[in-house]
C-alpha positions as CSV (number, residue, x, y, z in Angstrom):
1,M,93.7,117.9,150.3
2,E,96.1,120.7,151.1
3,K,96.2,123.6,148.6
4,Q,99.7,122.5,147.4
5,E,98.4,118.9,146.8
6,I,95.4,120.3,144.9
7,D,97.6,122.4,142.7
8,H,99.9,119.5,142.0
9,W,96.9,117.3,141.1
10,L,95.4,119.9,138.8
11,S,98.8,120.3,137.0
12,L,98.4,116.6,136.0
13,H,94.7,116.6,135.4
14,R,94.8,119.7,133.1
15,R,97.1,118.9,130.2
16,A,97.4,122.5,128.9
17,R,98.6,123.5,132.4
18,L,101.1,120.6,132.4
19,A,102.4,121.6,129.0
20,K,102.8,125.2,130.0
21,G,105.0,124.1,132.9
22,L,107.1,121.7,130.9
23,L,107.4,123.0,127.3
24,K,108.9,126.1,125.8
25,A,107.6,127.9,122.7
26,R,109.9,128.8,119.8
27,D,110.6,132.2,121.4
28,G,111.7,130.6,124.6
29,T,108.6,131.5,126.6
30,A,106.3,129.0,128.3
31,W,104.1,127.1,125.8
32,R,100.5,128.2,125.8
33,A,97.6,126.3,124.2
34,R,95.6,128.3,121.7
35,D,91.9,128.8,122.6
36,Y,90.8,126.3,120.0
37,Q,93.3,123.7,121.2
38,K,92.2,123.7,124.8
39,V,88.9,121.6,124.5
40,S,90.7,118.9,122.5
41,L,93.7,118.8,124.8
42,E,91.4,118.3,127.9
43,S,89.3,115.6,126.2
44,W,88.7,112.3,128.0
45,A,86.9,110.7,125.0
46,S,87.7,107.0,124.2
47,R,87.4,107.8,120.5
48,K,88.4,111.2,119.0
49,V,88.9,112.2,115.4
50,H,90.6,115.3,114.0
51,C,89.8,116.3,110.4
52,D,92.0,119.4,110.0
53,G,93.9,121.6,107.7
54,R,97.7,121.8,107.8
55,D,99.7,123.7,110.4
56,V,97.1,124.0,113.2
57,G,98.9,122.3,116.1
58,K,98.0,118.6,115.7
59,T,101.6,117.5,116.3
60,S,101.9,119.6,119.4
61,E,98.8,117.9,120.9
62,I,100.2,114.4,120.1
63,E,103.5,115.4,121.7
64,I,101.8,116.7,124.9
65,M,99.6,113.6,125.2
66,A,102.7,111.4,125.1
67,L,104.3,113.4,127.8
68,W,101.1,113.5,129.9
69,A,100.5,109.7,129.5
70,M,104.0,108.9,130.7
71,I,103.5,110.9,133.9
72,A,99.8,110.2,134.6
73,R,99.3,106.6,133.3
74,P,102.0,104.4,134.7
75,R,102.1,100.7,133.8
76,T,100.2,101.3,130.5
77,E,101.3,101.3,126.9
78,M,100.8,103.8,124.1
79,L,101.3,103.4,120.3
80,I,101.9,106.4,118.0
81,A,101.2,105.0,114.5
82,A,101.5,106.3,110.9
83,Q,101.4,104.7,107.5
84,C,104.8,106.0,106.2
85,E,108.2,106.6,107.8
86,N,108.1,110.1,106.4
87,H,105.2,110.8,108.7
88,L,106.4,109.0,111.8
89,F,110.0,109.9,112.0
90,P,109.7,113.7,112.5
91,L,106.9,113.2,115.0
92,M,108.7,110.6,117.1
93,N,112.0,112.4,116.8
94,R,110.3,115.5,118.3
95,V,108.6,113.5,121.1
96,V,111.9,111.8,122.1
97,R,113.7,115.1,122.0
98,R,111.2,116.4,124.6
99,F,111.7,113.5,126.9
100,E,115.5,114.0,126.7
101,E,115.4,117.7,127.1
102,I,113.2,117.8,130.2
103,P,115.4,116.7,133.2
104,A,112.5,115.4,135.3
105,L,111.4,113.1,132.5
106,K,114.8,112.1,131.3
107,K,115.5,110.5,134.7
108,S,112.6,108.1,134.1
109,L,113.7,107.1,130.6
110,V,115.5,103.7,131.2
111,E,115.5,102.3,127.6
112,I,115.2,103.8,124.1
113,R,115.4,102.1,120.7
114,R,114.9,103.7,117.4
115,T,115.3,100.7,115.1
116,P,113.7,98.6,113.8
117,S,110.9,100.6,115.4
118,W,110.6,103.3,118.1
119,F,110.5,101.9,121.7
120,L,110.7,103.9,124.9
121,R,110.4,102.3,128.4
122,F,110.2,104.3,131.6
123,S,110.9,103.5,135.3
124,N,107.2,103.8,136.2
125,G,106.3,101.0,133.8
126,F,105.0,103.2,131.0
127,V,105.9,102.1,127.4
128,L,105.7,104.2,124.3
129,W,105.8,102.6,120.8
130,G,106.2,104.3,117.5
131,R,105.5,102.2,114.4
132,I,104.6,102.5,110.7
133,A,102.0,100.1,109.4
134,G,104.2,98.1,107.0
135,P,102.9,95.8,104.3
136,R,99.3,95.0,105.1
137,G,99.7,96.4,108.7
138,M,102.0,93.6,109.7
139,N,104.0,95.9,112.1
140,F,101.0,96.3,114.3
141,Q,100.7,92.5,114.8
142,G,101.6,91.3,118.3
143,L,101.0,94.7,119.9
144,H,98.5,95.1,122.8
145,V,98.3,98.8,123.9
146,D,96.0,100.9,126.0
147,W,96.1,104.0,123.8
148,Q,96.5,104.5,120.1
149,I,97.4,107.8,118.5
150,V,97.3,107.7,114.7
151,D,98.9,110.6,112.7
152,E,98.2,111.3,109.0
153,A,95.4,108.9,109.3
154,Q,94.1,109.6,105.8
155,E,97.0,107.7,104.3
156,M,96.4,104.5,106.3
157,T,95.4,101.5,104.2
158,E,92.3,99.4,105.0
159,T,94.5,96.4,105.8
160,G,96.6,98.6,108.1
161,W,93.5,99.7,110.0
162,G,92.4,96.1,110.3
163,E,95.6,95.1,112.2
164,L,95.5,98.3,114.2
165,Y,92.0,97.7,115.5
166,Q,93.1,94.3,116.9
167,S,96.0,95.8,118.8
168,L,94.0,98.0,121.1
169,N,93.1,96.5,124.5
170,G,89.5,96.5,125.7
171,G,88.5,99.9,127.1
172,G,91.5,101.6,125.4
173,R,91.5,104.9,123.7
174,R,92.0,105.6,120.0
175,W,92.7,109.2,118.9
176,V,93.0,109.9,115.2
177,Y,94.5,112.9,113.4
178,G,94.3,113.5,109.6
179,V,94.1,115.9,106.8
180,P,91.4,114.9,104.3
181,N,92.4,113.8,100.8
182,G,89.1,113.2,99.2
183,L,89.2,109.4,99.6
184,R,86.1,107.7,101.1
185,N,88.3,105.4,103.2
186,A,88.4,104.3,106.8
187,F,89.5,107.8,107.9
188,F,86.5,109.4,106.1
189,R,84.1,106.9,107.8
190,M,85.6,107.8,111.2
191,T,84.9,111.5,110.6
192,Q,81.3,110.6,110.1
193,S,80.9,108.4,113.2
194,P,78.7,109.8,116.0
195,E,80.5,107.5,118.4
196,A,83.7,109.6,118.1
197,E,84.4,113.1,119.4
198,Q,84.8,115.2,116.2
199,Y,87.1,118.2,115.5
200,N,87.7,120.3,112.4
201,W,90.5,122.9,112.6
202,P,90.9,124.9,109.4
203,S,94.4,126.4,108.9
204,S,92.9,129.9,109.4
205,L,92.7,129.2,113.1
206,N,96.4,129.5,113.4
207,P,97.2,133.0,114.6
208,E,100.1,133.2,112.2
209,F,97.8,132.5,109.2
210,T,97.6,135.8,107.3
211,A,95.6,137.1,104.3
212,E,98.9,137.0,102.3
213,K,99.4,133.3,103.2
214,D,95.8,132.6,102.2
215,A,96.2,134.3,98.9
216,E,99.4,132.3,98.2
217,L,97.6,129.1,99.0
218,V,94.7,130.1,96.7
219,R,97.1,130.6,93.9
220,L,99.0,127.4,94.6
221,Y,95.9,125.1,94.7
222,G,94.0,126.9,91.9
223,G,91.2,128.6,93.9
224,K,89.2,128.2,97.1
225,G,87.0,125.6,95.6
226,A,90.0,123.4,94.4
227,P,90.4,120.0,96.1
228,G,93.9,120.9,97.5
229,Y,92.5,124.1,99.2
230,L,89.5,122.3,100.6
231,H,91.6,119.4,102.0
232,R,94.8,121.1,103.2
233,V,93.5,124.5,104.2
234,L,89.8,124.0,105.2
235,G,90.2,120.4,106.4
236,Q,87.1,119.4,104.5
237,H,86.6,116.2,102.4
238,G,85.2,117.9,99.3
239,A,84.2,115.9,96.3
240,P,85.1,112.2,96.3
241,S,88.6,111.2,95.1
242,H,90.2,107.9,94.5
243,G,93.6,106.4,95.3
244,V,95.8,106.0,92.2
245,F,97.9,103.2,93.6
246,D,97.3,100.2,95.9
247,L,99.8,100.9,98.7
248,D,99.9,97.2,99.7
249,D,101.0,96.3,96.2
250,Y,103.7,99.1,96.3
251,L,105.1,97.8,99.7
252,A,105.2,94.2,98.3
253,C,107.6,95.5,95.6
254,V,110.0,97.1,98.1
255,D,113.3,95.2,98.5
256,E,115.0,96.6,101.6
257,G,118.3,94.9,100.7
258,L,118.4,96.3,97.2
259,E,121.7,97.9,96.2
260,F,120.8,101.5,95.4
261,V,122.6,104.7,94.5
262,E,121.0,107.9,95.7
263,A,122.2,111.5,95.7
264,V,120.8,115.1,96.3
265,L,122.5,117.7,94.2
266,R,122.4,121.5,94.3
267,E,123.7,124.1,91.8
268,D,127.3,124.2,93.0
269,D,127.7,120.6,94.0
270,A,130.2,118.4,92.1
271,F,128.7,115.4,90.4
272,A,130.2,112.1,89.2
273,A,128.2,109.3,87.8
274,P,128.6,105.9,89.5
275,E,131.6,103.9,88.3
276,S,130.8,100.3,89.0
277,I,127.8,99.7,86.7
278,G,126.6,96.2,86.1
279,R,125.8,95.0,82.6
280,G,122.2,95.3,81.5
281,A,119.6,97.4,79.7
282,Y,119.1,100.7,81.6
283,Y,116.3,103.3,81.3
284,L,116.2,106.9,82.7
285,G,113.0,108.7,83.7
286,C,113.2,112.5,84.3
287,D,110.8,115.0,85.8
288,L,112.5,118.3,85.5
289,G,112.0,121.4,87.6
290,Y,114.3,124.3,88.4
291,A,113.4,127.3,90.6
292,R,110.4,126.1,92.6
293,D,110.2,122.4,92.0
294,P,113.0,119.8,92.2
295,S,114.1,117.6,89.4
296,E,113.9,113.8,89.9
297,F,116.0,111.4,87.8
298,V,115.3,107.6,88.3
299,V,117.4,104.8,86.7
300,Y,115.9,101.4,86.1
301,R,117.6,98.2,85.0
302,A,115.7,95.5,83.1
303,N,116.3,92.0,84.5
304,G,114.2,89.5,82.5
305,P,110.6,90.5,83.1
306,D,111.5,92.7,86.1
307,L,112.4,96.4,86.2
308,I,114.6,97.3,89.1
309,N,115.1,100.9,90.3
310,V,118.8,101.1,90.9
311,A,119.4,104.8,91.3
312,R,117.7,108.1,92.1
313,F,119.2,111.6,91.8
314,R,117.3,114.7,93.1
315,L,118.3,118.1,91.8
316,E,117.4,121.2,93.7
317,G,117.7,124.6,92.1
318,V,119.9,123.3,89.3
319,N,119.7,125.2,86.0
320,Y,118.8,123.6,82.7
321,S,122.3,123.5,81.2
322,R,123.6,121.7,84.3
323,Q,120.7,119.3,84.2
324,Q,121.5,118.5,80.5
325,S,125.2,117.9,81.4
326,I,124.2,115.5,84.3
327,I,122.0,113.5,81.9
328,T,124.9,113.3,79.5
329,E,127.2,112.1,82.2
330,L,124.7,109.5,83.4
331,D,124.4,108.2,79.9
332,L,128.2,107.7,79.6
333,A,128.0,105.5,82.7
334,Y,124.7,103.6,82.1
335,D,124.5,103.7,78.2
336,F,120.7,104.1,78.4
337,R,118.5,102.2,76.0
338,A,116.0,105.1,76.3
339,V,115.5,108.3,78.2
340,G,112.0,109.5,79.1
341,I,111.6,113.2,79.9
342,D,108.4,115.0,80.9
343,S,108.2,117.6,78.2
344,G,106.7,120.5,80.3
345,N,108.5,123.8,79.8
346,N,111.6,122.6,81.7
347,G,111.7,119.2,80.0
348,R,111.1,120.5,76.5
349,A,114.1,122.9,76.7
350,V,116.4,120.1,77.9
351,S,115.1,117.6,75.4
352,H,115.6,120.0,72.5
353,A,119.1,120.9,73.6
354,L,120.1,117.2,73.9
355,M,118.5,116.3,70.5
356,A,120.5,119.1,68.9
357,E,123.7,117.3,69.9
358,G,123.3,114.4,67.5
359,I,121.1,111.7,65.9
360,E,121.8,109.2,68.7
361,W,120.1,111.5,71.2
362,C,117.1,111.9,68.8
363,E,116.7,108.1,68.8
364,K,117.3,107.7,72.6
365,I,115.1,110.5,74.0
366,T,111.3,110.2,74.4
367,A,109.9,113.7,75.1
368,I,106.6,112.9,76.8
369,E,103.7,115.3,76.6
370,F,101.6,114.3,79.6
371,G,98.5,115.8,78.2
372,S,98.7,114.0,74.8
373,S,97.5,110.6,73.6
374,I,99.4,107.5,72.5
375,D,98.5,105.1,69.7
376,L,98.7,101.5,70.9
377,G,97.8,99.8,67.7
378,E,94.4,98.7,66.3
379,L,91.3,97.4,68.0
380,P,89.6,94.2,66.5
381,D,87.3,96.4,64.4
382,G,90.3,98.2,62.8
383,S,89.9,101.5,64.7
384,A,92.8,103.1,66.5
385,R,93.5,102.1,70.1
386,R,94.4,105.4,71.7
387,R,95.0,106.2,75.3
388,P,95.8,109.3,77.3
389,V,99.6,109.1,77.9
390,K,99.5,109.9,81.6
391,E,96.7,107.4,82.2
392,F,98.6,104.7,80.3
393,M,101.9,105.4,82.1
394,T,100.1,105.1,85.4
395,E,98.6,101.8,84.3
396,L,102.0,100.5,83.5
397,L,103.1,101.3,87.1
398,R,100.0,99.8,88.6
399,R,100.4,96.7,86.4
400,G,104.0,96.3,87.3
401,M,103.3,96.5,91.1
402,A,100.3,94.1,90.8
403,D,102.3,91.4,89.1
404,R,105.5,92.2,91.3
405,S,107.6,92.9,88.2
406,L,108.7,96.2,89.6
407,V,111.4,96.3,92.3
408,F,111.8,99.4,94.5
409,P,114.4,100.2,97.2
410,K,113.2,101.3,100.6
411,M,112.6,105.0,100.1
412,A,110.4,107.0,102.4
413,E,109.8,109.9,100.0
414,R,108.5,107.6,97.2
415,E,106.3,105.7,99.6
416,S,104.7,108.9,100.9
417,Q,104.1,110.2,97.3
418,Y,102.5,106.9,96.2
419,A,100.3,106.8,99.3
420,A,99.0,110.3,98.8
421,H,98.4,110.3,95.0
422,T,94.7,110.6,94.1
423,Y,92.5,111.3,91.1
424,T,89.0,112.4,90.4
425,V,86.8,111.6,87.4
426,G,86.1,114.7,85.4
427,H,83.8,115.6,82.6
428,Q,83.1,112.8,80.0
429,G,84.8,110.3,82.3
430,R,88.3,111.6,82.0
431,I,90.7,110.9,84.9
432,V,92.2,114.0,86.5
433,Y,95.2,113.4,88.7
434,E,95.8,115.7,91.6
435,K,98.8,117.9,91.2
436,G,101.2,118.2,94.1
437,N,104.1,116.3,95.5
438,D,104.4,113.7,92.7
439,H,107.8,114.4,91.2
440,I,109.2,110.9,91.8
441,I,106.0,109.3,90.5
442,D,106.2,111.4,87.3
443,A,109.9,110.3,86.8
444,D,108.8,106.7,87.3
445,R,106.0,107.2,84.8
446,C,108.6,108.4,82.2
447,A,110.9,105.5,82.8
448,M,108.0,103.0,82.5
449,L,106.9,104.5,79.2
450,C,110.3,104.6,77.6
451,H,110.8,101.0,78.6
452,Y,107.5,100.0,77.1
453,L,108.2,101.8,73.9
454,D,111.6,100.2,73.7
455,T,110.2,96.7,74.0
456,H,106.9,97.0,72.1
457,S,106.1,98.1,68.5
458,V,104.3,101.3,69.3
459,E,104.5,104.7,67.6
460,Q,106.2,107.1,70.0
461,P,104.2,110.1,71.1
462,R,105.4,113.3,69.4
463,L,106.7,116.4,71.1
464,G,103.8,118.8,71.4
465,V,102.8,122.1,72.8
466,R,101.0,122.4,76.1
467,V,99.2,125.5,77.4
468,E,98.7,125.5,81.2
469,G,96.7,127.9,83.4
470,F,97.8,129.2,86.7
């Protein structure tokens, strides 16, 4: 081969070199692989597993592999898969943008579809799919691809994996990328497999990871030995955790055609409650935040044995007084049977302010202390049947999804939160739920409890005092 031909061939064979020639970094310079990325980028393994921390460049590698496969593997098909739309959309949007921004590649793109799933077809016969698993992995049925790339693999359900395995052609490649969450699931087993090429990239490998960033994460997760730090920073499995919800049950309760009101509000945004409200018994669940965390309001309508989520309002940076006025305005529209509010520091302030307005609010509001217990009546021996409130609310959600009496709209954020929510078993067998991105779940918990208390003869939990450490 001539030198020019050799150089051209190496530009295809060496993926880091191809990426440098095609891609630009954020500062406009040619993209360069970090030292720790190079071995993985140049891998030819048929099975590869990444068990990493956050922000280490997994997405960049997936993006580069899609570009490389389109050029170097004509007449083949690749699938980029994830459990949730929240995971897949930003990744596929980034990949498609690369194909559209690079003139040499854009010429080859002859067909692109974004719904109901991502589909890209190129003039050389290469096909790129992007799909979420769907209920019990049904979206992978009927696919037969030569290469599978799985992102956020720790969230994939066992049934999803079962369908995914069957969609890979003989001799095909499966590369898996995930951030551990403590679950001993299929992703965990893959990270223990000697048949797969294994990688572990902690967040500290990123050149932009500083001592200040590390100290911030230590405070956020509660120490370097905390599960959140072990999982999302070190990329380690840590102590065993368990999934709180069965995601297949959740997906079975999603009605994509459900009429649903949704809004995101900030401090200065105008707000008007929906006007056309159907008749029925309505319940409001609230998880209140302010400066750092958002507030989530969810509205449910009782329809026979079913509870239907008909509205969701997300408040970002909205002060307590404004949150109180929004609850009041929503009540004028929905005439709630009951309002459940997480009585942390934010919720306690709003609950007290509303109760001070009149006796009707005292009867309507259930200020829920998540760390307290609830009296559910007597056991056969006459002793009190008491349950931790948060555990009981979670059971109400699990029970409603299992018997399909809960109806949810299609909402990517909620699905992502339900998929990622885990717990550990602490001292004396107490369940400890992982803190994190669970604001919609907590609002759902509050709505479930106030509905239960409204329809059962149970003593309501009293407003209490909670002391939290940081």
